[in-house]
N, CA, C and O atoms as a Tripos MOL2 file, in Angstrom:
@<TRIPOS>MOLECULE
protein
  300   299    75     0     0
PROTEIN
NO_CHARGES

@<TRIPOS>ATOM
      1 N         186.4050  157.9310  227.5250 N.3       1 MET1
      2 CA        185.0380  157.5150  227.3150 C.3       1 MET1
      3 C         184.9430  156.5730  226.0990 C.2       1 MET1
      4 O         184.2420  155.5620  226.1460 O.2       1 MET1
      5 N         185.6460  156.9100  225.0250 N.am      2 PHE2
      6 CA        185.6120  156.0790  223.8250 C.3       2 PHE2
      7 C         186.2210  154.7030  224.0990 C.2       2 PHE2
      8 O         185.7250  153.6900  223.6070 O.2       2 PHE2
      9 N         187.2820  154.6740  224.8750 N.am      3 TYR3
     10 CA        187.9430  153.4190  225.2150 C.3       3 TYR3
     11 C         186.9760  152.4650  225.9190 C.2       3 TYR3
     12 O         186.9940  151.2620  225.6590 O.2       3 TYR3
     13 N         186.1510  152.9860  226.7880 N.am      4 LYS4
     14 CA        185.2450  152.1440  227.5730 C.3       4 LYS4
     15 C         184.2750  151.3600  226.6970 C.2       4 LYS4
     16 O         183.8100  150.2930  227.0970 O.2       4 LYS4
     17 N         183.9660  151.8680  225.5150 N.am      5 ARG5
     18 CA        183.0530  151.1610  224.6090 C.3       5 ARG5
     19 C         183.6450  149.8240  224.1500 C.2       5 ARG5
     20 O         182.9030  148.8890  223.8480 O.2       5 ARG5
     21 N         184.9790  149.7310  224.0990 N.am      6 PHE6
     22 CA        185.6680  148.5400  223.6090 C.3       6 PHE6
     23 C         186.5780  147.9270  224.6690 C.2       6 PHE6
     24 O         187.4160  147.0800  224.3600 O.2       6 PHE6
     25 N         186.4160  148.3450  225.8820 N.am      7 GLU7
     26 CA        187.3030  147.9880  226.9940 C.3       7 GLU7
     27 C         187.5840  146.4900  227.1060 C.2       7 GLU7
     28 O         188.7280  146.1030  227.3440 O.2       7 GLU7
     29 N         186.5920  145.6590  226.9440 N.am      8 ALA8
     30 CA        186.7640  144.2140  227.1180 C.3       8 ALA8
     31 C         187.7660  143.6270  226.1230 C.2       8 ALA8
     32 O         188.3510  142.5760  226.3830 O.2       8 ALA8
     33 N         187.9660  144.2960  224.9900 N.am      9 LYS9
     34 CA        188.8790  143.8000  223.9670 C.3       9 LYS9
     35 C         190.2820  144.3870  224.0920 C.2       9 LYS9
     36 O         191.1650  144.0560  223.3010 O.2       9 LYS9
     37 N         190.4940  145.2580  225.0830 N.am     10 ARG10
     38 CA        191.8020  145.9050  225.3130 C.3      10 ARG10
     39 C         192.3620  146.4750  224.0030 C.2      10 ARG10
     40 O         193.4470  146.0830  223.5720 O.2      10 ARG10
     41 N         191.6320  147.3900  223.3770 N.am     11 PRO11
     42 CA        192.0710  147.9000  222.0800 C.3      11 PRO11
     43 C         193.2860  148.8150  222.1690 C.2      11 PRO11
     44 O         193.6470  149.3190  223.2330 O.2      11 PRO11
     45 N         193.8960  149.0030  221.0120 N.am     12 VAL12
     46 CA        194.9420  149.9990  220.8570 C.3      12 VAL12
     47 C         194.2480  151.2420  220.3190 C.2      12 VAL12
     48 O         193.5350  151.1770  219.3180 O.2      12 VAL12
     49 N         194.4520  152.3500  220.9720 N.am     13 MET13
     50 CA        193.8190  153.5980  220.5630 C.3      13 MET13
     51 C         194.7800  154.3630  219.6470 C.2      13 MET13
     52 O         195.9880  154.3960  219.8820 O.2      13 MET13
     53 N         194.2210  154.9720  218.6060 N.am     14 LEU14
     54 CA        195.0250  155.7510  217.6730 C.3      14 LEU14
     55 C         194.4100  157.1290  217.5130 C.2      14 LEU14
     56 O         193.2390  157.2630  217.1560 O.2      14 LEU14
     57 N         195.2110  158.1530  217.7800 N.am     15 LEU15
     58 CA        194.8070  159.5370  217.5340 C.3      15 LEU15
     59 C         195.4700  159.9470  216.2330 C.2      15 LEU15
     60 O         196.6960  160.0180  216.1460 O.2      15 LEU15
     61 N         194.6570  160.2150  215.2220 N.am     16 ASP16
     62 CA        195.1680  160.6260  213.9220 C.3      16 ASP16
     63 C         195.1080  162.1490  213.8540 C.2      16 ASP16
     64 O         194.0280  162.7300  213.7500 O.2      16 ASP16
     65 N         196.2780  162.7920  213.9120 N.am     17 LEU17
     66 CA        196.3250  164.2540  213.9700 C.3      17 LEU17
     67 C         195.7100  164.9450  212.7560 C.2      17 LEU17
     68 O         194.9120  165.8660  212.9300 O.2      17 LEU17
     69 N         196.0520  164.5350  211.5330 N.am     18 PRO18
     70 CA        195.4880  165.2570  210.3880 C.3      18 PRO18
     71 C         193.9540  165.2540  210.3500 C.2      18 PRO18
     72 O         193.3370  166.2680  210.0240 O.2      18 PRO18
     73 N         193.3530  164.1270  210.6810 N.am     19 SER19
     74 CA        191.8890  164.0540  210.6340 C.3      19 SER19
     75 C         191.2410  164.4130  211.9660 C.2      19 SER19
     76 O         190.0230  164.5790  212.0400 O.2      19 SER19
     77 N         192.0500  164.5340  213.0190 N.am     20 ALA20
     78 CA        191.5560  164.8200  214.3730 C.3      20 ALA20
     79 C         190.5130  163.7880  214.8050 C.2      20 ALA20
     80 O         189.4890  164.1330  215.3950 O.2      20 ALA20
     81 N         190.7910  162.5180  214.5010 N.am     21 ARG21
     82 CA        189.8880  161.4310  214.8760 C.3      21 ARG21
     83 C         190.5990  160.4470  215.7930 C.2      21 ARG21
     84 O         191.8230  160.3190  215.7750 O.2      21 ARG21
     85 N         189.8020  159.7600  216.5880 N.am     22 ILE22
     86 CA        190.3120  158.7180  217.4710 C.3      22 ILE22
     87 C         189.7340  157.3860  217.0060 C.2      22 ILE22
     88 O         188.5350  157.2680  216.7540 O.2      22 ILE22
     89 N         190.6080  156.3860  216.8970 N.am     23 TYR23
     90 CA        190.1920  155.0580  216.4670 C.3      23 TYR23
     91 C         190.5610  154.0410  217.5440 C.2      23 TYR23
     92 O         191.5360  154.2130  218.2750 O.2      23 TYR23
     93 N         189.7640  152.9850  217.6240 N.am     24 ALA24
     94 CA        190.0550  151.8580  218.5150 C.3      24 ALA24
     95 C         190.2630  150.6290  217.6390 C.2      24 ALA24
     96 O         189.3580  150.2220  216.9110 O.2      24 ALA24
     97 N         191.4500  150.0400  217.7050 N.am     25 TYR25
     98 CA        191.7910  148.8800  216.8870 C.3      25 TYR25
     99 C         192.0300  147.6620  217.7620 C.2      25 TYR25
    100 O         192.5900  147.7720  218.8530 O.2      25 TYR25
    101 N         191.6050  146.5010  217.2810 N.am     26 PRO26
    102 CA        191.9990  145.2710  217.9690 C.3      26 PRO26
    103 C         193.5280  145.1680  217.9190 C.2      26 PRO26
    104 O         194.1500  145.5080  216.9130 O.2      26 PRO26
    105 N         194.1050  144.7090  218.9890 N.am     27 TYR27
    106 CA        195.5550  144.6310  219.1070 C.3      27 TYR27
    107 C         196.2110  143.9200  217.9210 C.2      27 TYR27
    108 O         197.1320  144.4590  217.3080 O.2      27 TYR27
    109 N         195.7440  142.7220  217.6010 N.am     28 GLU28
    110 CA        196.3770  141.9210  216.5430 C.3      28 GLU28
    111 C         196.2640  142.6030  215.1830 C.2      28 GLU28
    112 O         197.2140  142.5800  214.4020 O.2      28 GLU28
    113 N         195.1290  143.2010  214.8940 N.am     29 GLN29
    114 CA        194.9430  143.8960  213.6150 C.3      29 GLN29
    115 C         195.8940  145.0870  213.5010 C.2      29 GLN29
    116 O         196.5240  145.2930  212.4640 O.2      29 GLN29
    117 N         195.9870  145.8580  214.5670 N.am     30 PHE30
    118 CA        196.8680  147.0250  214.5540 C.3      30 PHE30
    119 C         198.3270  146.5910  214.3980 C.2      30 PHE30
    120 O         199.0900  147.1820  213.6340 O.2      30 PHE30
    121 N         198.6880  145.5590  215.1300 N.am     31 LYS31
    122 CA        200.0710  145.0620  215.0940 C.3      31 LYS31
    123 C         200.4510  144.5950  213.6890 C.2      31 LYS31
    124 O         201.5700  144.8380  213.2360 O.2      31 LYS31
    125 N         199.5330  143.9320  213.0060 N.am     32 ALA32
    126 CA        199.8140  143.3910  211.6710 C.3      32 ALA32
    127 C         200.1330  144.4830  210.6520 C.2      32 ALA32
    128 O         200.7850  144.2120  209.6440 O.2      32 ALA32
    129 N         199.6910  145.6890  210.8950 N.am     33 GLU33
    130 CA        199.9010  146.7910  209.9560 C.3      33 GLU33
    131 C         201.2130  147.5430  210.2050 C.2      33 GLU33
    132 O         201.5560  148.4590  209.4570 O.2      33 GLU33
    133 N         201.9350  147.1630  211.2420 N.am     34 LEU34
    134 CA        203.1660  147.8690  211.6060 C.3      34 LEU34
    135 C         204.4020  147.1890  211.0470 C.2      34 LEU34
    136 O         204.3690  146.0210  210.6600 O.2      34 LEU34
    137 N         205.4890  147.9370  211.0130 N.am     35 SER35
    138 CA        206.7790  147.3580  210.6360 C.3      35 SER35
    139 C         207.2210  146.3890  211.7300 C.2      35 SER35
    140 O         206.6760  146.3960  212.8340 O.2      35 SER35
    141 N         208.1980  145.5680  211.4180 N.am     36 GLU36
    142 CA        208.6910  144.5910  212.3970 C.3      36 GLU36
    143 C         209.2020  145.2870  213.6660 C.2      36 GLU36
    144 O         208.9220  144.8430  214.7790 O.2      36 GLU36
    145 N         209.9390  146.3580  213.4900 N.am     37 ARG37
    146 CA        210.4670  147.1260  214.6330 C.3      37 ARG37
    147 C         209.3240  147.6880  215.4880 C.2      37 ARG37
    148 O         209.3610  147.6180  216.7170 O.2      37 ARG37
    149 N         208.3210  148.2400  214.8230 N.am     38 SER38
    150 CA        207.1820  148.8150  215.5510 C.3      38 SER38
    151 C         206.3520  147.7360  216.2380 C.2      38 SER38
    152 O         205.7640  147.9800  217.2910 O.2      38 SER38
    153 N         206.3040  146.5410  215.6430 N.am     39 GLN39
    154 CA        205.5800  145.4310  216.2690 C.3      39 GLN39
    155 C         206.2160  145.0510  217.5930 C.2      39 GLN39
    156 O         205.5140  144.7790  218.5670 O.2      39 GLN39
    157 N         207.5470  145.0300  217.6330 N.am     40 VAL40
    158 CA        208.2610  144.6980  218.8710 C.3      40 VAL40
    159 C         207.9400  145.7470  219.9450 C.2      40 VAL40
    160 O         207.6910  145.4090  221.1020 O.2      40 VAL40
    161 N         207.9500  147.0160  219.5450 N.am     41 MET41
    162 CA        207.6500  148.0920  220.4940 C.3      41 MET41
    163 C         206.2050  148.0050  220.9770 C.2      41 MET41
    164 O         205.9340  148.2060  222.1610 O.2      41 MET41
    165 N         205.2770  147.7070  220.0720 N.am     42 LEU42
    166 CA        203.8700  147.5840  220.4500 C.3      42 LEU42
    167 C         203.6790  146.4420  221.4390 C.2      42 LEU42
    168 O         202.9520  146.5890  222.4220 O.2      42 LEU42
    169 N         204.3200  145.3130  221.1890 N.am     43 THR43
    170 CA        204.1920  144.1650  222.0960 C.3      43 THR43
    171 C         204.6530  144.5390  223.5010 C.2      43 THR43
    172 O         203.9850  144.2250  224.4860 O.2      43 THR43
    173 N         205.7910  145.2070  223.5860 N.am     44 ALA44
    174 CA        206.3060  145.6180  224.9020 C.3      44 ALA44
    175 C         205.3490  146.6010  225.5750 C.2      44 ALA44
    176 O         205.0610  146.4650  226.7640 O.2      44 ALA44
    177 N         204.8570  147.5840  224.8310 N.am     45 ASP45
    178 CA        203.9150  148.5620  225.3980 C.3      45 ASP45
    179 C         202.6080  147.9020  225.8170 C.2      45 ASP45
    180 O         202.0380  148.2380  226.8560 O.2      45 ASP45
    181 N         202.1390  146.9640  225.0060 N.am     46 HIS46
    182 CA        200.8700  146.2860  225.3140 C.3      46 HIS46
    183 C         200.9980  145.4790  226.6070 C.2      46 HIS46
    184 O         200.0980  145.5000  227.4460 O.2      46 HIS46
    185 N         202.1040  144.7770  226.7640 N.am     47 GLU47
    186 CA        202.3260  144.0020  227.9930 C.3      47 GLU47
    187 C         202.4190  144.9160  229.2050 C.2      47 GLU47
    188 O         201.8680  144.6070  230.2620 O.2      47 GLU47
    189 N         203.1200  146.0500  229.0560 N.am     48 LYS48
    190 CA        203.2060  147.0240  230.1580 C.3      48 LYS48
    191 C         201.8370  147.5750  230.5010 C.2      48 LYS48
    192 O         201.4880  147.7100  231.6730 O.2      48 LYS48
    193 N         201.0660  147.8920  229.4770 N.am     49 ALA49
    194 CA        199.7340  148.4730  229.7000 C.3      49 ALA49
    195 C         198.8440  147.5090  230.4740 C.2      49 ALA49
    196 O         198.1610  147.9100  231.4150 O.2      49 ALA49
    197 N         198.8510  146.2580  230.0850 N.am     50 ILE50
    198 CA        198.0230  145.2640  230.7780 C.3      50 ILE50
    199 C         198.4870  145.0930  232.2230 C.2      50 ILE50
    200 O         197.6660  145.0480  233.1390 O.2      50 ILE50
    201 N         199.7890  144.9980  232.4250 N.am     51 ALA51
    202 CA        200.3340  144.7890  233.7720 C.3      51 ALA51
    203 C         200.0600  145.9750  234.6930 C.2      51 ALA51
    204 O         199.8770  145.8000  235.8970 O.2      51 ALA51
    205 N         200.0340  147.1640  234.1330 N.am     52 ARG52
    206 CA        199.8660  148.3810  234.9410 C.3      52 ARG52
    207 C         198.4710  148.9860  234.8410 C.2      52 ARG52
    208 O         198.2390  150.0830  235.3480 O.2      52 ARG52
    209 N         197.5310  148.2820  234.1890 N.am     53 ASP53
    210 CA        196.1610  148.7550  233.9970 C.3      53 ASP53
    211 C         196.1440  150.1340  233.3300 C.2      53 ASP53
    212 O         195.5240  151.0800  233.8160 O.2      53 ASP53
    213 N         196.8470  150.2060  232.2040 N.am     54 LYS54
    214 CA        196.9230  151.4510  231.4440 C.3      54 LYS54
    215 C         196.3630  151.2630  230.0470 C.2      54 LYS54
    216 O         196.0620  150.1450  229.6300 O.2      54 LYS54
    217 N         196.2280  152.3580  229.3360 N.am     55 ILE55
    218 CA        195.7180  152.3730  227.9700 C.3      55 ILE55
    219 C         196.8490  152.7940  227.0430 C.2      55 ILE55
    220 O         197.5750  153.7430  227.3400 O.2      55 ILE55
    221 N         197.0040  152.0950  225.9190 N.am     56 ILE56
    222 CA        197.9870  152.4880  224.9050 C.3      56 ILE56
    223 C         197.3010  153.4390  223.9320 C.2      56 ILE56
    224 O         196.2290  153.1430  223.4040 O.2      56 ILE56
    225 N         197.9290  154.5690  223.7090 N.am     57 VAL57
    226 CA        197.4410  155.5170  222.7100 C.3      57 VAL57
    227 C         198.5860  155.8190  221.7610 C.2      57 VAL57
    228 O         199.6710  156.2220  222.1810 O.2      57 VAL57
    229 N         198.3310  155.6200  220.4820 N.am     58 PHE58
    230 CA        199.2860  155.9920  219.4540 C.3      58 PHE58
    231 C         198.8410  157.3040  218.8420 C.2      58 PHE58
    232 O         197.6480  157.5440  218.6530 O.2      58 PHE58
    233 N         199.7980  158.1390  218.5370 N.am     59 VAL59
    234 CA        199.5280  159.3970  217.8550 C.3      59 VAL59
    235 C         200.2390  159.3210  216.5150 C.2      59 VAL59
    236 O         201.4460  159.0880  216.4420 O.2      59 VAL59
    237 N         199.4520  159.5250  215.4420 N.am     60 ARG60
    238 CA        200.0250  159.4440  214.0980 C.3      60 ARG60
    239 C         199.9690  160.8210  213.4530 C.2      60 ARG60
    240 O         198.9400  161.4960  213.4630 O.2      60 ARG60
    241 N         201.1080  161.2150  212.8910 N.am     61 ASP61
    242 CA        201.1950  162.4560  212.1430 C.3      61 ASP61
    243 C         201.7550  162.1080  210.7720 C.2      61 ASP61
    244 O         202.9560  161.8780  210.6310 O.2      61 ASP61
    245 N         200.9100  162.0700  209.7790 N.am     62 ASN62
    246 CA        201.3400  161.6770  208.4380 C.3      62 ASN62
    247 C         202.2860  162.6940  207.8030 C.2      62 ASN62
    248 O         203.1120  162.3310  206.9660 O.2      62 ASN62
    249 N         202.1740  163.9410  208.1860 N.am     63 GLU63
    250 CA        203.0480  164.9700  207.6150 C.3      63 GLU63
    251 C         204.5070  164.7270  207.9770 C.2      63 GLU63
    252 O         205.3920  164.8790  207.1350 O.2      63 GLU63
    253 N         204.7590  164.3540  209.2190 N.am     64 THR64
    254 CA        206.1370  164.0930  209.6490 C.3      64 THR64
    255 C         206.4700  162.6010  209.5980 C.2      64 THR64
    256 O         207.5950  162.1980  209.8930 O.2      64 THR64
    257 N         205.4760  161.7810  209.2180 N.am     65 ARG65
    258 CA        205.6290  160.3300  209.1390 C.3      65 ARG65
    259 C         206.0820  159.7470  210.4770 C.2      65 ARG65
    260 O         206.9760  158.9030  210.5360 O.2      65 ARG65
    261 N         205.4460  160.2180  211.5450 N.am     66 ARG66
    262 CA        205.7950  159.7470  212.8910 C.3      66 ARG66
    263 C         204.6050  159.0370  213.5140 C.2      66 ARG66
    264 O         203.4530  159.4360  213.3400 O.2      66 ARG66
    265 N         204.9110  157.9870  214.2340 N.am     67 LEU67
    266 CA        203.9270  157.2540  215.0150 C.3      67 LEU67
    267 C         204.5390  157.0890  216.3930 C.2      67 LEU67
    268 O         205.5700  156.4340  216.5450 O.2      67 LEU67
    269 N         203.9180  157.6690  217.3800 N.am     68 THR68
    270 CA        204.4440  157.6690  218.7370 C.3      68 THR68
    271 C         203.4210  157.0430  219.6700 C.2      68 THR68
    272 O         202.2220  157.2930  219.5440 O.2      68 THR68
    273 N         203.8900  156.2340  220.6000 N.am     69 SER69
    274 CA        202.9720  155.6160  221.5590 C.3      69 SER69
    275 C         203.1580  156.2210  222.9440 C.2      69 SER69
    276 O         204.2400  156.6800  223.3120 O.2      69 SER69
    277 N         202.0680  156.2030  223.6900 N.am     70 MET70
    278 CA        202.0700  156.6760  225.0770 C.3      70 MET70
    279 C         201.1600  155.7720  225.8960 C.2      70 MET70
    280 O         200.1980  155.2080  225.3750 O.2      70 MET70
    281 N         201.4660  155.6430  227.1570 N.am     71 LEU71
    282 CA        200.6080  154.8980  228.0710 C.3      71 LEU71
    283 C         199.9320  155.8970  229.0010 C.2      71 LEU71
    284 O         200.5710  156.8050  229.5330 O.2      71 LEU71
    285 N         198.6300  155.7130  229.1850 N.am     72 PHE72
    286 CA        197.8510  156.5960  230.0460 C.3      72 PHE72
    287 C         197.1370  155.7780  231.1060 C.2      72 PHE72
    288 O         196.7840  154.6200  230.8830 O.2      72 PHE72
    289 N         196.9280  156.3960  232.2690 N.am     73 ASP73
    290 CA        196.1470  155.7540  233.3130 C.3      73 ASP73
    291 C         194.7440  155.4820  232.8020 C.2      73 ASP73
    292 O         194.1620  156.2940  232.0820 O.2      73 ASP73
    293 N         194.2150  154.3450  233.1760 N.am     74 TYR74
    294 CA        192.8750  153.9730  232.7550 C.3      74 TYR74
    295 C         191.8280  154.9230  233.3280 C.2      74 TYR74
    296 O         190.9300  155.3650  232.6120 O.2      74 TYR74
    297 N         191.9360  155.2250  234.5680 N.am     75 GLU75
    298 CA        190.9280  156.0770  235.2180 C.3      75 GLU75
    299 C         191.2630  157.5070  235.1140 C.2      75 GLU75
    300 O         190.5180  158.3530  235.6080 O.2      75 GLU75
@<TRIPOS>BOND
     1     1     2 1
     2     2     3 1
     3     3     4 2
     4     3     5 am
     5     5     6 1
     6     6     7 1
     7     7     8 2
     8     7     9 am
     9     9    10 1
    10    10    11 1
    11    11    12 2
    12    11    13 am
    13    13    14 1
    14    14    15 1
    15    15    16 2
    16    15    17 am
    17    17    18 1
    18    18    19 1
    19    19    20 2
    20    19    21 am
    21    21    22 1
    22    22    23 1
    23    23    24 2
    24    23    25 am
    25    25    26 1
    26    26    27 1
    27    27    28 2
    28    27    29 am
    29    29    30 1
    30    30    31 1
    31    31    32 2
    32    31    33 am
    33    33    34 1
    34    34    35 1
    35    35    36 2
    36    35    37 am
    37    37    38 1
    38    38    39 1
    39    39    40 2
    40    39    41 am
    41    41    42 1
    42    42    43 1
    43    43    44 2
    44    43    45 am
    45    45    46 1
    46    46    47 1
    47    47    48 2
    48    47    49 am
    49    49    50 1
    50    50    51 1
    51    51    52 2
    52    51    53 am
    53    53    54 1
    54    54    55 1
    55    55    56 2
    56    55    57 am
    57    57    58 1
    58    58    59 1
    59    59    60 2
    60    59    61 am
    61    61    62 1
    62    62    63 1
    63    63    64 2
    64    63    65 am
    65    65    66 1
    66    66    67 1
    67    67    68 2
    68    67    69 am
    69    69    70 1
    70    70    71 1
    71    71    72 2
    72    71    73 am
    73    73    74 1
    74    74    75 1
    75    75    76 2
    76    75    77 am
    77    77    78 1
    78    78    79 1
    79    79    80 2
    80    79    81 am
    81    81    82 1
    82    82    83 1
    83    83    84 2
    84    83    85 am
    85    85    86 1
    86    86    87 1
    87    87    88 2
    88    87    89 am
    89    89    90 1
    90    90    91 1
    91    91    92 2
    92    91    93 am
    93    93    94 1
    94    94    95 1
    95    95    96 2
    96    95    97 am
    97    97    98 1
    98    98    99 1
    99    99   100 2
   100    99   101 am
   101   101   102 1
   102   102   103 1
   103   103   104 2
   104   103   105 am
   105   105   106 1
   106   106   107 1
   107   107   108 2
   108   107   109 am
   109   109   110 1
   110   110   111 1
   111   111   112 2
   112   111   113 am
   113   113   114 1
   114   114   115 1
   115   115   116 2
   116   115   117 am
   117   117   118 1
   118   118   119 1
   119   119   120 2
   120   119   121 am
   121   121   122 1
   122   122   123 1
   123   123   124 2
   124   123   125 am
   125   125   126 1
   126   126   127 1
   127   127   128 2
   128   127   129 am
   129   129   130 1
   130   130   131 1
   131   131   132 2
   132   131   133 am
   133   133   134 1
   134   134   135 1
   135   135   136 2
   136   135   137 am
   137   137   138 1
   138   138   139 1
   139   139   140 2
   140   139   141 am
   141   141   142 1
   142   142   143 1
   143   143   144 2
   144   143   145 am
   145   145   146 1
   146   146   147 1
   147   147   148 2
   148   147   149 am
   149   149   150 1
   150   150   151 1
   151   151   152 2
   152   151   153 am
   153   153   154 1
   154   154   155 1
   155   155   156 2
   156   155   157 am
   157   157   158 1
   158   158   159 1
   159   159   160 2
   160   159   161 am
   161   161   162 1
   162   162   163 1
   163   163   164 2
   164   163   165 am
   165   165   166 1
   166   166   167 1
   167   167   168 2
   168   167   169 am
   169   169   170 1
   170   170   171 1
   171   171   172 2
   172   171   173 am
   173   173   174 1
   174   174   175 1
   175   175   176 2
   176   175   177 am
   177   177   178 1
   178   178   179 1
   179   179   180 2
   180   179   181 am
   181   181   182 1
   182   182   183 1
   183   183   184 2
   184   183   185 am
   185   185   186 1
   186   186   187 1
   187   187   188 2
   188   187   189 am
   189   189   190 1
   190   190   191 1
   191   191   192 2
   192   191   193 am
   193   193   194 1
   194   194   195 1
   195   195   196 2
   196   195   197 am
   197   197   198 1
   198   198   199 1
   199   199   200 2
   200   199   201 am
   201   201   202 1
   202   202   203 1
   203   203   204 2
   204   203   205 am
   205   205   206 1
   206   206   207 1
   207   207   208 2
   208   207   209 am
   209   209   210 1
   210   210   211 1
   211   211   212 2
   212   211   213 am
   213   213   214 1
   214   214   215 1
   215   215   216 2
   216   215   217 am
   217   217   218 1
   218   218   219 1
   219   219   220 2
   220   219   221 am
   221   221   222 1
   222   222   223 1
   223   223   224 2
   224   223   225 am
   225   225   226 1
   226   226   227 1
   227   227   228 2
   228   227   229 am
   229   229   230 1
   230   230   231 1
   231   231   232 2
   232   231   233 am
   233   233   234 1
   234   234   235 1
   235   235   236 2
   236   235   237 am
   237   237   238 1
   238   238   239 1
   239   239   240 2
   240   239   241 am
   241   241   242 1
   242   242   243 1
   243   243   244 2
   244   243   245 am
   245   245   246 1
   246   246   247 1
   247   247   248 2
   248   247   249 am
   249   249   250 1
   250   250   251 1
   251   251   252 2
   252   251   253 am
   253   253   254 1
   254   254   255 1
   255   255   256 2
   256   255   257 am
   257   257   258 1
   258   258   259 1
   259   259   260 2
   260   259   261 am
   261   261   262 1
   262   262   263 1
   263   263   264 2
   264   263   265 am
   265   265   266 1
   266   266   267 1
   267   267   268 2
   268   267   269 am
   269   269   270 1
   270   270   271 1
   271   271   272 2
   272   271   273 am
   273   273   274 1
   274   274   275 1
   275   275   276 2
   276   275   277 am
   277   277   278 1
   278   278   279 1
   279   279   280 2
   280   279   281 am
   281   281   282 1
   282   282   283 1
   283   283   284 2
   284   283   285 am
   285   285   286 1
   286   286   287 1
   287   287   288 2
   288   287   289 am
   289   289   290 1
   290   290   291 1
   291   291   292 2
   292   291   293 am
   293   293   294 1
   294   294   295 1
   295   295   296 2
   296   295   297 am
   297   297   298 1
   298   298   299 1
   299   299   300 2
@<TRIPOS>SUBSTRUCTURE
     1 MET1         2 RESIDUE 1 A MET
     2 PHE2         6 RESIDUE 1 A PHE
     3 TYR3        10 RESIDUE 1 A TYR
     4 LYS4        14 RESIDUE 1 A LYS
     5 ARG5        18 RESIDUE 1 A ARG
     6 PHE6        22 RESIDUE 1 A PHE
     7 GLU7        26 RESIDUE 1 A GLU
     8 ALA8        30 RESIDUE 1 A ALA
     9 LYS9        34 RESIDUE 1 A LYS
    10 ARG10       38 RESIDUE 1 A ARG
    11 PRO11       42 RESIDUE 1 A PRO
    12 VAL12       46 RESIDUE 1 A VAL
    13 MET13       50 RESIDUE 1 A MET
    14 LEU14       54 RESIDUE 1 A LEU
    15 LEU15       58 RESIDUE 1 A LEU
    16 ASP16       62 RESIDUE 1 A ASP
    17 LEU17       66 RESIDUE 1 A LEU
    18 PRO18       70 RESIDUE 1 A PRO
    19 SER19       74 RESIDUE 1 A SER
    20 ALA20       78 RESIDUE 1 A ALA
    21 ARG21       82 RESIDUE 1 A ARG
    22 ILE22       86 RESIDUE 1 A ILE
    23 TYR23       90 RESIDUE 1 A TYR
    24 ALA24       94 RESIDUE 1 A ALA
    25 TYR25       98 RESIDUE 1 A TYR
    26 PRO26      102 RESIDUE 1 A PRO
    27 TYR27      106 RESIDUE 1 A TYR
    28 GLU28      110 RESIDUE 1 A GLU
    29 GLN29      114 RESIDUE 1 A GLN
    30 PHE30      118 RESIDUE 1 A PHE
    31 LYS31      122 RESIDUE 1 A LYS
    32 ALA32      126 RESIDUE 1 A ALA
    33 GLU33      130 RESIDUE 1 A GLU
    34 LEU34      134 RESIDUE 1 A LEU
    35 SER35      138 RESIDUE 1 A SER
    36 GLU36      142 RESIDUE 1 A GLU
    37 ARG37      146 RESIDUE 1 A ARG
    38 SER38      150 RESIDUE 1 A SER
    39 GLN39      154 RESIDUE 1 A GLN
    40 VAL40      158 RESIDUE 1 A VAL
    41 MET41      162 RESIDUE 1 A MET
    42 LEU42      166 RESIDUE 1 A LEU
    43 THR43      170 RESIDUE 1 A THR
    44 ALA44      174 RESIDUE 1 A ALA
    45 ASP45      178 RESIDUE 1 A ASP
    46 HIS46      182 RESIDUE 1 A HIS
    47 GLU47      186 RESIDUE 1 A GLU
    48 LYS48      190 RESIDUE 1 A LYS
    49 ALA49      194 RESIDUE 1 A ALA
    50 ILE50      198 RESIDUE 1 A ILE
    51 ALA51      202 RESIDUE 1 A ALA
    52 ARG52      206 RESIDUE 1 A ARG
    53 ASP53      210 RESIDUE 1 A ASP
    54 LYS54      214 RESIDUE 1 A LYS
    55 ILE55      218 RESIDUE 1 A ILE
    56 ILE56      222 RESIDUE 1 A ILE
    57 VAL57      226 RESIDUE 1 A VAL
    58 PHE58      230 RESIDUE 1 A PHE
    59 VAL59      234 RESIDUE 1 A VAL
    60 ARG60      238 RESIDUE 1 A ARG
    61 ASP61      242 RESIDUE 1 A ASP
    62 ASN62      246 RESIDUE 1 A ASN
    63 GLU63      250 RESIDUE 1 A GLU
    64 THR64      254 RESIDUE 1 A THR
    65 ARG65      258 RESIDUE 1 A ARG
    66 ARG66      262 RESIDUE 1 A ARG
    67 LEU67      266 RESIDUE 1 A LEU
    68 THR68      270 RESIDUE 1 A THR
    69 SER69      274 RESIDUE 1 A SER
    70 MET70      278 RESIDUE 1 A MET
    71 LEU71      282 RESIDUE 1 A LEU
    72 PHE72      286 RESIDUE 1 A PHE
    73 ASP73      290 RESIDUE 1 A ASP
    74 TYR74      294 RESIDUE 1 A TYR
    75 GLU75      298 RESIDUE 1 A GLU
């Protein structure tokens, strides 16, 4: 439901575990904040998501310093 509010911009969704909040970021802004390695992974995931009509969701856990991406069906 939250994704649909920003659907036209194809945002990157971020689930922040410590705060239990969901954020929608513009692709370029989110990418700029990542390491070079993570940028390459985001680009590949973003292209897959667009081609397969999926949503990218990142899950961030600051305690373990992990950022993991997943693709979900749009509908």
